[in-house]
N, C-alpha and C positions, 0 to 999 in steps of 0.2 A: 516760265520766267517772263520777265517783263524786260523790253530794251535790248541792246546790244553790248555786247562785250565779249571779254574772257572770263569771266565770272558769272555765276550762275547764283544772285542775288537772293531770289526767294527758296534756294537751297540751303544757302547762308542764314536765312533767318529761321528756318526750321533746325537747323543745326543747333541755332544758339538759343533758340526757347527749350530745346530739350535738355541743353545743358544747363541753362538758368532752372529750369525746373526742378532739377538734382544737381545741385551744387556740390563739389567735392573740396574740402577744406585743402588749402592750398595751391588749388589748381590756376588760382588767379594771381601767382608771383610776379608776372610780367607786368599786369596791371598796378598791382600796388607798389612795386619799383618804380614805376613810371610816376606813379602821383608822387610819392617822395622826391623824385627828381623834379616834378614839375615846381613844388613848394620850394626847392633849394634855388631854382633857377627865378624865380619869381620873388625869392628873397632878395635878390640882387639890384631888381627894379625899385629905383627909389620913386615908386608914385601911384596912386590909388586910380582903381579902374569904376566906372558907375555902373556898366553892365559889362558882364561877362559873360561866355557862354561854353559851355561842355557839350561838346559835340561829338556824338557817338562813342560814350565812355561803358558803355554795358552796363554797368551796375552807376548807384550814386557817391561809389568813391572819389571819382572826380570831382564832382559837383560838391562834396561833401568837403575835399581837399581845399577848393579855391575858397569856400566859406572860412575853415578853419584859416587861412593864408591871413586873413585879416585884410586884404587889398581889392574885395570886390564887393561892390554895394548891394547889386542884384545881378541873381545868377539865373541865365536860361540854361536849360538842359534839353537838348534834342536828340532822341533817338529814332530807331526806324522801326520800331513797334510798340503795343501797350505792354506786351510782357516783360519788359526790359525795366518799368517801373514799379513790377511786383515786387510788395516787401522794402521797397525803399522808402523812407523818410522824407516826403517831398516838402514840409513844411518851409525847408527854405531856397526852395526853388520854383522857377516856372515851367513846366514840364511842356514839350511839343513834339508831337509824332508826324514824323516826315519818312516812310518808307522808298520812297524814291532817291536818287542823288541830286536832288534840285533843295537848295538850302533855303529853309523856309524864314529869311530874313531880309529886313529893306536894306535898301543901301544906307550906308555911315548909321548903323543901330548898334554898334556894340564896341567898346574900347579894347576887349579881350577874347579871343576865341582859342580856345584850347581841344585839341584831340588827341587821345591815347589810343594806340592798339589797333585802327579801324583803317586808316587810310591806304593801307595796303592791299586791302579789298576793294576797292573803289574802281569803277572801270573807267571812269574819264577822271584823274587824279589831274590832270593839268586843267581842265575845266571846275572841277573843285574849288582849286588854289585859285581861280580867278574870282569865282564866287566868294569865297573868305575874304580875299581883298576889297571887293566891291562893298562888302557888309560892314568892313571896320571904318571907324572915322579915322579922319586925319590922325597921325601919329598912335594909331591903333597897334596892338601886339599879337604876333599867331604865333602859338606856340605847340609842335605836333611831335608825337612818337609812334612810330609805324615800324615793323618786321622788317629789314633791309637784308641784302645779300649775307650770305655763311649762315643766315639761318636754318635751322635743322637739316645742315649740309650732311651730316654722318647719316642721317636717316634718308635723305636722298640718295645718296652714292649706295647705301645696303642695299634698298630695295630696288633701284637701277642694275644693280650689277645680278642679286638673285633671280630677277624677271628676265635677264637676256640670257643667263645660264639655263633656266628653266623651262622658256616658254619663245628664245628666239628673238626677242626685242623688248621693248619696254615702254610703256606708256606715261604719261606725264601723272604723277601720283602727287607731286607740291607744286604749291604755286611760285610762278617767278618773282624775285623780289627785288627792289629796285638798290642801287648802289649810291655811296654819298656825292658823287658828282652828278647823276640823274636829279637826286633832290637840290642839288645847288641851285642846278641850271633852271628846275621848275621855279623855284620861287622866285630867280629872275624872270623869268618868263610872264610870271601872275603878276609882276608889279611890285613886288615888294623890296623897300629900302633896308640897308644893312641887314642884309640874309648871312644868316650863320647854320650852318649844318657839323654834325660831330655824330660818334657812332658809339654805344655803349654795350659792350660784348659780355655775355655772362655765359657761365658753362656751368650744366645743371646735370647731375651724376643721377643715373636710375640703375637699379638691379638686373635691368634688362630693357631690351627695345620695347618689350610688349609694357612696361611699366609708363614709357614714354609715350605710346600710344592710346595708355589710359588719359594720361594728361591731357592730350591734344585734343581728346573727344570731348573731354569734361569742359575745355576751353570753347567747345563749340566750332572748332577750326578745322576741320575733316575737309579733303578735298571739294572745292566748289567750282573746280573747272567747268566750263561749257563743254569743252572738246577733251573731259576726263574718258577714261574707257569706261564702256558701261558692265563689262565684265569686270565681276569681283577677283580680287588675288584667292589664289588656292591657299590651302592652310600650307603644302608644301614650300611654295615663294615665301611665305610667312616666316617659316622655320628658317630656310635658309639664308634668308635676309637677318635674322637674328643670329645665327652663327656668323656670318659677315660682319656686322657689325660689332659682334662683341671680338671677334679675333683682328679688328682693326681701330676699334675706339673704346677699349677696354684700359682701365687703369689694373696695378698688380692685385689691388685686392678683387677682383671680376667684376666692377662696376664700371657701366658705360657712361660715355659725356655725350651731352648735347648742347649744343651750342646755339645760342638765340641774339641776334644781333638786332638793336634797338637804334634805326636812324633817330635821329633829332632833327630839329627845320624849327627856325626861327625865324621873322620878318618883321618890317614896321611899315604899317601905312605911310607912304612919303607924306610929311611935312615940312616945312618953311625953316623950323627951328632945328631938323637932325642937321648932325655934320657930314658933308658932301665932300666926295672925292674933288682935288683942283682939275681943274679944264686943261685940258691938252696945252701946253706953250705958256702957262700961265705962274709956272715958276720963276722965283728971281733970281737964280743962280742956275747954270746950265751944267749938265752933267761934264762936258767937258772941263769947264773951269773949275769944277771941284777935282778931278783927276789931276788936274796939272798942279793944283797947289799942296798936292798929296807927293808928287814927284820927290826923290831924294837925290840934294844936289850933291854932287861930289865933294869932297874936303879941298879945301887949297893945299897947294905946295907937294 
């Protein structure tokens, strides 16, 4: 592992390289869903972008989506390893490999930066957002989607309860996720103007907890916490967790539910043309005057 933080980035790359080498049909549903959402959000922006960046998108789906939007002239795709580009059609993109958390972009070199389903695995998210803001030109747009609070909550609860019952304690098995308040505060801290955050939650049904675990492995999203337990869970713990999962989170047909919450954030690089909030004391009418005008006068007589 290189650097410090709560995530073992080298292990993450190993898991994702293995997952991409043997893709499972349908396991990329979160990424595909977020690409569609990006296109919807960009369609509402009435401007063109000369240089757009697809930041850590795992596959070429994001870069291809930016091309299909018709709003981006030049696309730069940044990934953390060369294996992310294998099997991709790179004719429409300029590929850059950067395994660290240092953004390989010059200041004010892009008008659009989009990141999908990766920022929740960044050790220094505040620092990454500051780098992104620095790389944007004035009035440039940043869009991102990443896993937030509530994601895999059912699995977290089931594994924890089973491990406590059978082992007398529980280790961290699923990464912590940010909530919407964290996302908004981080945007403001990084200096973005007009920050907006929202949440998209989708519930996916599986035949059992083990089918969910297969999808997680197919996404390359296993446990990469630095402080993870080096002792693997026993078969008995997994079986008990699956039983708890079915008892607490199943539908009448026996299938179990898994929640995936996607945090969306967007912000603009400050520019003089953007709408600005009124300065304190600059309002032409006071609140007291407005309230006085709304008072109901008693009827005469």
